[in-house]
C-alpha positions in Angstrom: 2.7 44.5 -16.3 1.0 44.8 -13.0 2.4 43.4 -9.9 -0.8 41.2 -9.5 -0.2 39.7 -12.9 3.4 38.8 -12.1 2.4 37.3 -8.8 -0.4 35.2 -10.4 2.1 34.1 -13.2 4.7 33.0 -10.7 2.0 31.3 -8.6 0.7 29.5 -11.7 4.2 28.3 -12.6 4.6 27.1 -9.1 1.4 25.1 -9.2 2.3 23.6 -12.6 5.8 22.8 -11.3 4.4 21.1 -8.2 1.9 19.1 -10.2 4.7 18.0 -12.5 6.7 16.9 -9.5 3.7 14.9 -8.2 3.3 13.1 -11.5 7.0 12.3 -11.6 7.0 10.9 -8.0 3.7 9.0 -8.2 4.9 5.6 -6.9 4.1 2.6 -9.1 2.8 -0.9 -8.3 6.3 -2.4 -7.8 7.0 0.3 -5.1 3.7 -0.5 -3.6 4.6 -4.2 -3.5 7.7 -3.4 -1.5 5.8 -1.1 0.9 3.1 -3.7 1.4 5.6 -6.5 2.0 7.3 -4.4 4.7 3.9 -3.7 6.3 3.0 -7.4 6.4 6.3 -8.1 8.2 6.1 -5.3 10.7 2.3 -4.9 11.3 0.6 -7.9 9.8 2.7 -10.4 11.7 1.5 -8.8 15.0 -2.0 -10.2 14.1 -0.8 -13.8 13.7 -1.7 -16.3 16.4 0.7 -16.3 19.3 2.2 -19.7 18.5 3.4 -18.6 15.0 3.9 -14.9 15.6 7.6 -15.1 16.2 8.1 -17.1 12.9 6.0 -14.9 10.8 8.6 -12.2 9.9 11.1 -14.9 8.9 8.5 -16.7 6.8 7.6 -13.5 5.0 11.3 -12.7 4.4 12.0 -16.1 3.0 9.0 -16.0 0.7 9.1 -12.4 -0.3 8.4 -12.9 -4.0 5.4 -15.1 -3.4 4.0 -12.9 -0.7 4.5 -9.8 -2.8 2.8 -11.5 -5.8 -0.2 -12.4 -3.6 -0.5 -8.9 -2.2 -0.4 -7.4 -5.7 -3.0 -9.9 -6.9 -5.2 -8.8 -4.0 -4.8 -5.1 -4.8 -6.6 -2.8 -7.1 -4.8 0.4 -8.2 -6.5 3.6 -9.3 -3.9 5.9 -11.0 -4.9 9.6 -11.0 -1.6 10.8 -12.4 -0.8 13.0 -9.4 -1.3 10.2 -6.9 -2.6 6.6 -6.8 -5.1 4.9 -4.6 -4.6 1.2 -3.7 -7.3 -1.0 -2.3 -6.1 -4.3 -0.8 -8.0 -7.2 0.7 -5.7 -9.7 2.5 -6.8 -12.9 4.1 -5.0 -16.1 5.0 -7.7 -18.1 3.2 -6.9 -16.3 -0.1 -3.2 -17.0 0.4 -3.5 -20.6 1.7 -6.9 -22.1 0.6 -6.4 -25.4 2.5 -5.4 -23.8 5.8 -7.0 -25.6 8.7 -10.0 -23.5 10.1 -8.4 -23.1 13.5 -5.5 -21.2 11.9 -7.6 -18.9 9.9 -6.9 -15.3 10.6 -9.2 -12.3 10.0 -9.1 -10.6 6.6 -8.0 -7.0 6.3 -9.2 -4.3 4.0 -6.5 -1.6 3.5 -6.8 1.7 1.6 -3.5 3.4 0.8 -2.6 6.5 -1.1 0.7 6.7 -3.1 1.8 10.3 -3.2 5.2 12.1 -3.7 7.1 8.8 -3.6 5.6 7.6 -0.4 2.6 5.5 0.8 0.1 6.4 3.5 -2.5 3.9 4.8 -5.6 6.0 5.5 -8.0 3.2 6.3 -7.5 -0.3 7.8 -10.4 -2.5 8.7 -10.5 -6.0 10.1 -13.1 -8.0 8.2 -15.1 -10.8 9.9 -13.9 -14.4 9.2 
């Protein structure tokens, strides 16, 4: 066997092994729910009006199951095996339909990739009210 064939064989096995690792570590929707919940507590609460901003993390913590369910209902997942793309649209109006208009916050469109057991937000846009 030629050296180039051996190198190509080893390289091919490495690529197949890496792809297998990516498939095994492609995070699922439950993991995304946990990630998104943490993002709402740490980043999303910073967008809350000043008079409720300090209470926001505690509210999210105390209502984790409901908030996570609402996030997952507002998220579309595209699973490509090696990775997953998550598109999420969050707005206070979708969470609390009867919210007084003066408390309405802007909506956010988030695009996230799940890869190798982690999540990376690659696009975040504030939508007009």
